C-alpha positions as CSV (number, residue, x, y, z in Angstrom):
1,L,-93.9,-18.7,-114.6
2,S,-96.3,-17.4,-117.2
3,Y,-96.3,-14.0,-118.8
4,T,-99.1,-11.8,-120.0
5,W,-99.3,-8.2,-121.0
6,T,-101.9,-5.5,-120.5
7,F,-102.5,-2.6,-122.8
8,N,-104.0,0.5,-121.1
9,T,-105.2,-1.7,-118.3
10,N,-106.9,-4.3,-120.6
11,T,-105.4,-7.8,-120.9
12,L,-104.0,-8.3,-124.4
13,S,-105.9,-11.1,-126.1
14,L,-103.2,-12.7,-128.4
15,Q,-105.0,-15.8,-129.5
16,E,-106.4,-14.0,-132.6
17,D,-103.7,-11.4,-133.0
18,S,-101.2,-12.2,-135.7
19,R,-99.1,-9.0,-135.0
20,R,-98.4,-9.5,-131.3
21,F,-96.6,-12.4,-129.5
22,V,-95.5,-12.9,-125.9
23,S,-92.5,-15.2,-125.5
24,Q,-93.2,-17.6,-122.6
25,E,-89.4,-18.2,-122.4
26,T,-88.4,-14.5,-121.8
27,G,-91.7,-12.7,-121.2
28,N,-90.9,-10.3,-124.0
29,L,-93.7,-8.7,-126.0
30,Y,-93.1,-8.5,-129.7
31,I,-95.2,-6.3,-132.0
32,A,-94.9,-6.6,-135.8
33,K,-95.7,-3.5,-137.9
34,V,-96.6,-1.0,-135.1
35,E,-99.7,0.9,-135.9
36,P,-101.1,4.1,-134.4
37,S,-103.7,2.0,-132.5
38,D,-100.7,0.4,-130.6
39,V,-99.8,3.7,-128.9
40,G,-100.4,3.4,-125.1
41,N,-99.1,1.9,-121.9
42,Y,-98.0,-1.8,-121.8
43,T,-97.6,-3.6,-118.5
44,C,-96.1,-7.1,-118.0
45,V,-97.7,-9.4,-115.5
46,V,-95.7,-12.4,-114.3
47,T,-97.7,-15.2,-112.7
48,N,-96.5,-18.1,-110.6
49,P,-99.3,-20.7,-110.8
50,K,-97.9,-22.8,-108.0
51,A,-97.7,-19.9,-105.5
52,E,-101.0,-18.5,-107.0
53,Q,-99.4,-15.0,-107.1
54,S,-99.0,-12.4,-109.8
55,V,-96.6,-9.5,-109.9
56,W,-97.2,-6.4,-112.1
57,G,-94.3,-4.5,-113.7
58,P,-94.2,-0.8,-114.3
59,P,-96.2,0.6,-117.3
60,T,-94.0,1.0,-120.4
61,P,-95.3,3.7,-122.8
62,L,-95.2,3.1,-126.5
63,T,-95.2,6.2,-128.7
64,L,-94.7,6.6,-132.4
65,R,-91.8,8.6,-133.8
66,T,-92.7,11.4,-136.1
67,D,-89.2,12.0,-137.5
68,G,-89.1,8.8,-139.7
69,V,-86.1,7.4,-137.8
70,M,-86.3,3.6,-137.2
71,G,-83.7,3.5,-134.5
72,E,-80.6,1.2,-134.3
73,Y,-82.3,-2.0,-135.4
74,E,-80.7,-3.7,-138.4
75,P,-82.4,-6.7,-140.0
76,K,-81.5,-9.9,-138.1
77,I,-83.0,-13.2,-137.0
78,E,-83.3,-13.5,-133.2
79,V,-82.7,-17.1,-132.2
80,R,-82.3,-18.2,-128.6
81,F,-82.3,-22.0,-128.9
82,P,-80.5,-24.1,-126.3
83,E,-77.5,-26.0,-127.5
84,A,-79.6,-29.2,-127.3
85,T,-83.3,-29.8,-127.1
86,Y,-84.5,-33.1,-125.8
87,A,-88.1,-34.4,-126.2
88,A,-89.8,-37.7,-125.6
89,K,-91.0,-39.5,-128.7
90,G,-94.6,-38.3,-129.5
91,S,-94.3,-35.1,-127.4
92,S,-94.5,-31.6,-128.7
93,V,-91.6,-29.0,-128.7
94,K,-92.1,-25.3,-129.1
95,L,-89.2,-23.2,-130.6
96,E,-89.3,-19.4,-130.9
97,C,-87.6,-17.6,-133.7
98,F,-88.1,-13.9,-134.5
99,A,-87.3,-11.7,-137.5
100,L,-86.4,-8.2,-136.3
101,G,-85.5,-5.2,-138.3
102,K,-86.6,-2.3,-140.4
């Protein structure tokens, strides 16, 4: 499976975007330092290349809070590594690590 996201019906181009990242492990979209231009509707698209099919999830609206409250997030490092990672010599391995918080 592969995961992509749309923003207000336009596919997010993440190659040159240092603030947004889509985990190809979980499909989650991460946005660092949300800005007013990020407000809108986000939709996840899951594609199965072998079946040549894509499924669109429901739109998820992103709004900015005006009360200054950050929510329940405390600073933490989000790590979802398997207990062991195996790789053939000379191959590449991609590990995902995220810093979350205020």
